[in-house]
C-alpha positions in Angstrom: 0.0 0.0 0.0 1.1 3.6 -0.7 2.3 4.7 2.8 0.8 8.2 2.4 -2.6 6.7 1.6 -2.3 4.2 4.4 -1.4 7.0 6.9 -4.1 9.4 5.8 -6.8 6.9 4.8 -8.9 7.6 7.9 -8.5 11.4 7.6 -11.1 13.4 5.7 -10.1 17.0 5.2 -12.6 19.8 5.8 -14.7 20.5 2.7 -14.2 17.1 1.1 -15.9 14.7 3.7 -19.2 14.5 1.8 -17.5 13.7 -1.5 -15.3 11.0 0.0 -18.2 9.5 1.9 -20.3 9.5 -1.3 -17.5 7.8 -3.3 -17.1 5.1 -0.5 -20.8 4.4 -0.5 -20.9 3.9 -4.2 -17.8 1.7 -4.1 -19.5 -0.4 -1.4 -22.6 -0.8 -3.6 -20.4 -2.1 -6.3 -19.0 -4.7 -3.9 -22.5 -5.7 -2.9 -23.4 -6.1 -6.6 -20.4 -8.3 -7.1 -18.9 -5.9 -9.6 -15.1 -6.6 -9.8 -13.3 -3.4 -8.8 -10.0 -2.9 -7.1 -9.4 -0.4 -4.3 -8.2 3.0 -5.3 -7.0 6.3 -3.8 -8.2 9.9 -4.1 -5.9 12.8 -3.5 -7.7 16.1 -2.8 -6.3 19.5 -3.8 -5.2 20.2 -0.1 -2.8 17.2 -0.3 -4.8 14.7 1.7 -5.0 11.1 0.5 -8.0 8.8 1.0 -8.3 5.1 0.4 -11.5 3.8 -1.3 -11.9 0.1 -0.5 -9.5 -2.2 1.3 -6.1 -3.2 0.1 -3.4 -1.7 -2.1 -4.8 0.9 -4.5 -4.6 0.0 -8.2 -4.7 3.7 -9.2 -5.1 7.2 -7.7 -7.5 9.9 -8.8 -5.7 13.2 -8.3 -8.0 16.1 -7.9 -6.1 19.2 -9.0 -8.8 21.8 -8.1 -12.4 22.3 -7.1 -13.6 21.7 -10.7 -12.2 18.2 -10.4 -13.9 17.7 -7.1 -17.2 18.9 -8.5 -17.0 16.5 -11.4 -16.4 13.5 -9.0 -19.3 14.7 -6.8 -21.7 14.7 -9.8 -20.9 11.1 -10.7 -21.4 12.2 -14.3 -19.1 10.4 -16.7 -19.1 13.2 -19.2 -18.2 15.8 -16.6 -15.4 13.6 -15.2 -14.1 13.0 -18.8 -14.0 16.8 -19.4 -12.3 17.5 -16.1 -9.7 14.8 -17.0 -9.1 16.4 -20.5 -8.9 19.9 -19.0 -6.4 18.9 -16.3 -8.8 19.4 -13.4 -8.1 15.8 -12.3 -5.7 13.1 -13.4 -5.4 9.4 -13.0 -2.1 7.8 -11.9 -1.6 4.1 -12.1 -3.7 1.4 -13.9 -5.8 3.3 -16.4 -7.7 0.2 -17.4 -8.7 -0.5 -13.8 -9.9 3.0 -13.3 -12.5 2.5 -16.0 -14.0 -0.4 -14.2 -15.7 2.3 -12.1 -17.9 3.5 -14.9 -20.5 1.3 -13.1 -20.6 4.0 -10.4 -21.4 6.8 -12.8 -24.3 8.0 -14.9 -24.6 9.7 -18.3 -27.5 12.1 -17.8 -27.5 13.8 -21.2 -30.5 12.4 -23.1 -31.3 15.5 -25.1 -27.8 15.8 -26.5 -27.9 12.1 -27.4 -31.3 12.2 -29.0 -30.5 15.3 -31.1 -27.3 14.0 -32.5 -28.6 10.5 -33.1 -32.0 11.2 -34.5 -32.9 14.9 -34.9 -29.9 16.3 -36.8 -29.8 13.5 -39.4 -33.5 13.9 -40.0 -33.3 17.7 -40.4 -30.0 17.9 -42.3 -29.9 14.5 -43.9 -27.3 11.8 -43.1 -24.9 12.7 -45.8 -24.8 16.4 -44.9 -24.5 15.6 -41.2 -21.6 13.2 -41.8 -19.7 15.8 -43.8 -19.9 18.2 -40.9 -19.2 15.6 -38.2 -16.1 14.1 -40.0 -14.0 17.1 -39.1 -14.3 16.4 -35.3 -12.1 13.3 -35.7 -10.5 12.6 -39.0 -9.4 16.1 -39.8 -7.0 16.2 -36.9 -3.4 16.4 -38.0 -2.5 13.0 -39.5 0.9 13.2 -37.8 -0.9 12.8 -34.5 -2.3 9.4 -35.4 0.8 8.2 -37.1 2.6 8.5 -33.8 0.6 5.7 -32.2 -0.8 3.6 -35.0 1.2 0.6 -36.2 4.3 1.7 -38.1 3.8 -0.5 -41.2 0.2 -0.2 -42.3 -1.3 2.7 -40.2 -4.5 0.7 -39.8 -7.3 2.3 -37.8 -9.4 -0.7 -37.3 -8.5 -3.9 -35.3 -5.8 -6.3 -36.2 -5.9 -10.1 -36.1 -3.7 -11.6 -33.4 -2.6 -15.1 -32.7 -1.2 -14.2 -29.3 -1.4 -11.3 -26.9 2.3 -10.6 -27.3 2.2 -10.0 -31.1 2.9 -6.5 -32.3 0.4 -4.2 -33.9 2.4 -4.4 -37.1 2.0 -8.2 -37.2 -1.7 -8.1 -36.4 -2.5 -5.4 -38.9 -0.6 -7.1 -41.8 -2.4 -10.4 -41.0 -5.8 -8.7 -41.2 -5.1 -7.0 -44.5 -3.7 -10.1 -46.0 -6.8 -12.0 -44.8 -9.1 -9.4 -46.4 -7.3 -9.6 -49.7 -7.5 -13.4 -49.7 -11.1 -13.5 -48.5 -12.2 -11.3 -51.4 -10.0 -13.0 -54.0 -8.2 -9.7 -54.7 -5.3 -9.9 -57.2 -3.2 -7.5 -59.3 -5.2 -5.7 -61.9 -8.5 -5.9 -59.9 -10.6 -2.8 -59.3 -11.4 -2.5 -55.5 -13.4 0.1 -53.7 -12.0 1.2 -50.4 -14.6 2.9 -48.1 -13.1 5.6 -45.9 -9.5 5.2 -46.7 -8.1 6.9 -43.6 -4.3 7.3 -43.9 -3.9 5.3 -47.0 -3.6 1.8 -45.4 -5.3 -0.2 -48.0 -4.4 2.1 -50.9 -0.7 1.5 -50.1 -1.0 -2.1 -49.1 -3.0 -3.2 -52.2 -1.7 -0.6 -54.6 1.9 -1.7 -54.2 0.6 -5.2 -55.3 -0.8 -3.8 -58.5 -4.4 -3.5 -57.3 -6.4 -0.6 -58.7 -7.9 1.0 -55.6 -10.5 3.7 -55.6 -10.8 5.1 -52.1 -13.9 7.2 -51.2 -13.6 9.6 -48.2 -15.4 12.7 -47.0 -12.3 13.9 -45.1 -10.2 16.6 -46.9 -7.2 15.7 -44.6 -7.5 12.0 -45.6 -7.9 12.8 -49.3 -4.7 14.9 -49.2 -2.7 12.3 -47.3 -3.7 9.5 -49.7 -3.0 11.5 -52.8 0.5 12.3 -51.5 1.1 8.5 -51.1 -0.3 7.7 -54.5 1.9 10.3 -56.2 5.1 9.5 -54.3 4.8 5.7 -54.9 3.3 5.8 -58.3 0.3 3.7 -57.3 -2.5 2.7 -59.7 -5.0 4.2 -57.3 -7.3 7.2 -57.0 -9.1 9.1 -54.2 -12.7 10.4 -54.5 -14.0 12.9 -51.9 -17.6 11.8 -51.8 -19.9 10.1 -49.3 -20.2 6.4 -49.9 -24.0 6.7 -50.0 -23.8 9.1 -52.9 -21.0 7.3 -54.8 -21.9 5.8 -58.1 -19.7 4.1 -60.8 -20.6 2.8 -64.2 -17.7 0.3 -64.0 -18.4 -2.4 -61.4 -15.8 -3.4 -58.8 -14.2 -6.8 -58.2 -14.3 -6.3 -54.5 -15.2 -3.7 -51.8 -13.3 -3.3 -48.5 -14.6 -1.5 -45.4 -12.2 -1.3 -42.5 -14.1 0.1 -39.5 -16.5 2.5 -41.4 -19.7 0.5 -40.9 -20.2 2.2 -37.5 -20.4 5.5 -39.4 -23.0 4.2 -41.9 -26.0 3.6 -39.7 -28.4 3.5 -42.7 -27.9 -0.2 -43.3 -30.4 -0.5 -46.1 -28.8 2.2 -48.3 -25.3 0.9 -47.5 -25.9 -2.7 -48.5 -27.9 -1.8 -51.5 -25.0 0.3 -52.7 -22.7 -2.6 -52.2 -24.9 -4.8 -54.4 -25.1 -2.0 -57.0 -21.3 -1.5 -57.2 -20.1 -5.1 -57.2 -19.6 -7.4 -60.2 -21.4 -10.7 -60.0 -19.2 -13.0 -57.9 -17.6 -10.0 -56.2 -17.0 -9.9 -52.5 -17.2 -7.4 -49.6 -14.9 -7.5 -46.6 -16.1 -5.4 -43.6 -15.2 -5.2 -39.9 -16.7 -3.1 -37.1 -17.2 -3.0 -33.3 -20.7 -4.3 -32.6 -23.3 -4.2 -29.9 -26.6 -2.4 -29.1 -27.3 0.0 -31.9 -27.2 3.7 -30.9 -25.7 2.9 -27.5 -22.8 5.4 -27.5 -22.0 7.4 -24.4 -22.0 11.2 -24.4 -18.2 11.4 -24.2 -18.0 9.6 -27.5 -20.7 11.5 -29.3 -19.3 14.9 -28.1 -15.6 14.4 -28.2 -14.6 11.4 -30.4 -17.3 10.8 -33.0 -19.8 13.5 -33.3 -23.2 12.5 -34.5 -25.0 9.1 -34.8 -22.0 6.8 -35.0 -23.2 3.5 -33.5 -22.0 -0.1 -33.0 -22.9 -2.6 -35.7 -26.2 -4.3 -34.8 -25.9 -7.8 -36.3 -29.6 -8.5 -36.2 -30.6 -5.3 -38.1 -27.6 -5.6 -40.5 -28.5 -9.1 -41.5 -32.1 -8.0 -41.9 -30.9 -5.3 -44.4 -28.8 -7.9 -46.2 -31.8 -10.1 -46.6 -33.4 -7.5 -48.8 -30.5 -7.7 -51.3 -28.9 -10.6 -53.3 -25.8 -10.4 -51.1 -24.9 -13.5 -49.1 -22.9 -13.8 -45.9 -19.9 -16.1 -46.6 -18.3 -15.7 -43.3 -18.9 -13.9 -40.0 -16.5 -14.1 -37.0 -16.3 -12.6 -33.5 -13.2 -10.4 -33.0 -13.8 -9.0 -29.5 -10.4 -10.1 -28.2 -8.7 -8.7 -31.3 -10.2 -5.3 -30.8 -9.3 -5.3 -27.1 -5.7 -6.0 -27.9 -5.6 -3.4 -30.6 -7.0 -0.6 -28.4 -4.7 -1.6 -25.6 -1.7 -1.5 -27.8 -2.8 1.8 -29.3 -3.2 3.3 -25.8 0.2 2.1 -24.7 1.8 3.6 -27.9 0.1 6.9 -27.2 1.3 7.0 -23.6 4.8 6.3 -24.8 4.8 9.5 -26.9 3.0 11.7 -24.3 5.6 14.4 -24.2 5.7 14.7 -28.0 1.9 14.9 -28.3 1.5 17.4 -25.5 4.3 19.7 -26.8 2.7 19.8 -30.3 -1.0 19.5 -29.7 -1.6 20.2 -26.0 -2.7 18.1 -23.0 -6.4 18.2 -24.0 -6.0 16.2 -27.2 -3.6 13.7 -25.5 -6.0 13.1 -22.6 -9.0 12.9 -24.9 -7.5 10.1 -27.0 -5.9 8.4 -24.0 -9.3 8.2 -22.3 -11.0 7.1 -25.5 -8.6 4.2 -26.3 -8.5 2.8 -22.7 -12.3 3.2 -22.4 -12.7 1.2 -25.7 -10.3 -1.5 -24.4 -12.2 -1.7 -21.2 -15.5 -2.1 -23.1 -14.2 -4.9 -25.2 -12.6 -6.6 -22.2 -15.8 -6.5 -20.2 -17.9 -7.5 -23.2 -20.1 -4.4 -23.2 -18.8 -3.9 -26.8 -18.1 -6.7 -29.2 -16.5 -6.8 -32.7 -17.1 -8.8 -35.9 -15.8 -9.1 -39.4 -17.9 -10.3 -42.3 -17.3 -11.4 -45.9 -20.3 -10.9 -48.3 -20.7 -12.1 -51.8 -22.9 -11.0 -54.7 -23.8 -14.4 -56.4 -23.3 -15.0 -60.1 -26.4 -15.3 -62.1 -27.6 -18.8 -63.1 -27.4 -22.1 -61.3 -24.7 -22.6 -58.6 -21.5 -24.1 -60.0 -20.3 -27.3 -58.4 
């Protein structure tokens, strides 16, 4: 046990007794509900330390000022997240363990959630809303993401791992090779890449002679990919257009969608466009985190993915597919893979803390640190899942033997 916490665990400084008492009561209720949570410490702005629970603390919540205290007292996860990003409180120790305590908190912001999820897309339209929302995440300086993504492919969806110890680079390359093989992609094929990010598939497949067309609504992503295409002389192109609006007279041999399904909540229009754009016999690879549709917390919809981004709902997605000729060739649970990916991203980000803070400030660093560890926690606990699918547009006529 931390000697300072052990020495002062029974002391409650004036002005903070009610807060400490409330936290202890909520912690006790978790124990009564059999929620696994380790003891932790709280350091108040006056320097006093308090132990919550019995045993050695897994982490310490350091309250820097009264704004941090107020956030804890509210038990509002958005208020606590914003205090964390603003430097009003910090977490020292096991970040993953600290997120187990979300069960003590509430997310009392229904109007903000309802507006972004249902009202704005209805008033402005999904495509127009997406074009505005994209700037909140993907138009951040690409150099920020490159610091903590894998160094080989720059993939921004989960890798495929055969062991927990494998590197991001190994896991990402295995996933991209799998997608190529699953969709029978070879040199000379035309492949549509939905939401190209930082050129992961453009470069991976383009250097193998695949003619990739990448659609994106991010200007930053478009510029980044065009620079790669020009520098490496790839047989690829970038089109800045929303996938739901994209049309092509020439059909594609395959379509790949690495982690964009969450941003395409209109399943019917999405899968109908897949069927419209594919050649008969063509395949689609897609992966996404999955769970209850429209179940995103306020922190995510305000600070990470503005709008109606939501987990893939398998039941509703398969219902939409049933209205098309597309067939599911394969579907697999990837929850452990996504946990490992987010954990490795978070560790990479923490390793470059000083660089990130010096260039972009503490707010961006803490914002993504919290996001990545929170995502890892959700996958670890099973409150979020993940899947990949392979779809196929059947050839006309009787099935071949």
